[in-house]
C-alpha positions in Angstrom: 0.2 0.1 -0.4 1.1 3.3 -1.1 1.3 6.9 0.9 -1.0 9.9 -0.1 -0.1 13.1 1.5 -2.7 15.6 1.5 -3.0 19.5 2.8 -6.0 20.9 4.0 -6.6 23.7 6.6 -8.4 23.5 9.7 -12.1 23.3 8.9 -11.7 23.2 5.1 -13.5 20.7 3.2 -12.5 19.9 0.1 -14.3 20.2 -3.3 -16.0 17.3 -5.0 -13.0 17.3 -7.9 -10.5 17.1 -4.9 -12.6 14.1 -3.5 -12.8 12.5 -6.8 -8.9 13.3 -6.8 -8.0 11.8 -3.5 -10.6 8.7 -4.3 -8.4 7.7 -7.2 -5.1 8.2 -5.6 -6.3 5.9 -2.8 -7.5 3.4 -5.4 -3.9 3.3 -7.0 -2.5 2.9 -3.7 -4.0 0.5 -3.0 -2.5 -1.4 -6.0 1.0 -1.0 -4.9 3.3 -3.6 -2.9 4.3 -2.7 0.6 7.6 -1.7 0.8 9.9 -3.0 3.7 13.3 -1.7 4.2 15.9 -2.6 7.2 14.7 -0.5 9.6 11.2 -1.4 9.3 11.1 -5.3 8.8 7.3 -6.9 7.9 6.1 -7.8 11.4 6.0 -11.9 12.3 2.9 -13.0 14.1 5.6 -13.2 17.6 6.3 -9.8 17.0 3.0 -8.6 16.8 2.4 -10.7 19.8 4.8 -9.2 21.6 4.1 -5.8 20.5 0.6 -6.4 22.2 1.6 -7.5 25.3 3.7 -4.5 25.9 0.3 -2.3 24.8 -1.7 -3.9 27.6 1.0 -3.5 30.1 2.3 0.4 28.6 -2.1 1.0 29.5 -2.2 -0.7 32.7 0.7 2.0 33.9 -1.4 4.8 32.0 -2.7 7.8 34.1 -6.6 7.6 34.5 -8.3 9.3 32.0 -10.0 12.9 32.3 -12.9 13.5 34.4 -16.0 14.3 32.3 -17.5 17.5 33.0 -20.5 19.4 31.6 -20.1 23.3 30.6 -22.6 26.1 29.4 -21.0 27.1 26.0 -22.6 29.7 24.3 -23.6 28.0 20.9 -21.8 30.6 19.1 -18.6 29.7 20.7 -18.9 25.6 20.6 -19.6 26.3 16.7 -15.8 27.9 16.7 -14.2 25.0 18.2 -16.4 22.2 16.6 -15.5 24.4 13.4 -11.5 22.9 14.2 -12.6 19.7 13.5 -12.0 16.3 14.9 -10.7 16.7 18.3 -11.9 20.2 19.0 -12.9 18.8 22.7 -9.3 18.5 23.5 -8.7 22.1 22.5 -11.2 23.3 24.7 -9.4 21.6 27.3 -5.8 23.1 26.5 -7.3 26.1 26.5 -8.6 26.1 30.2 -5.7 24.1 31.4 -3.4 27.3 29.8 -5.5 29.6 31.4 -5.9 27.6 34.9 -2.2 27.9 34.8 -2.5 31.3 33.7 -3.8 33.4 37.1 -3.4 37.0 35.3 -6.2 36.0 32.7 -7.9 34.3 35.3 -8.3 37.1 37.3 -8.8 39.8 34.4 -11.8 37.4 33.3 -13.0 37.6 36.6 -13.0 40.9 36.7 -15.2 41.3 34.0 -18.2 39.4 35.0 -18.7 42.1 37.6 
């Protein structure tokens, strides 16, 4: 299988012509043989089993997931985040983390609510 590289801007949708071209490239890429090199040889079933065991161990030691919180957000604000695409909730969490780590921003925001 081959590799297809395509660049899009956040929130930008491909045109019908671009989608047609992408689908044609995918169809052609599926016909291409996999290319291996010494740094990335094909995996044996034994190696895959070893990787799976390592992944299970890693998941056990990984930090617990963040708690789920419900927030009231203005529809226009939510729309702006959703336009960022997949992963927009992580971006929202990053913004909240940043504000929490910068008390001067938090102070400025709390003073405008009065």
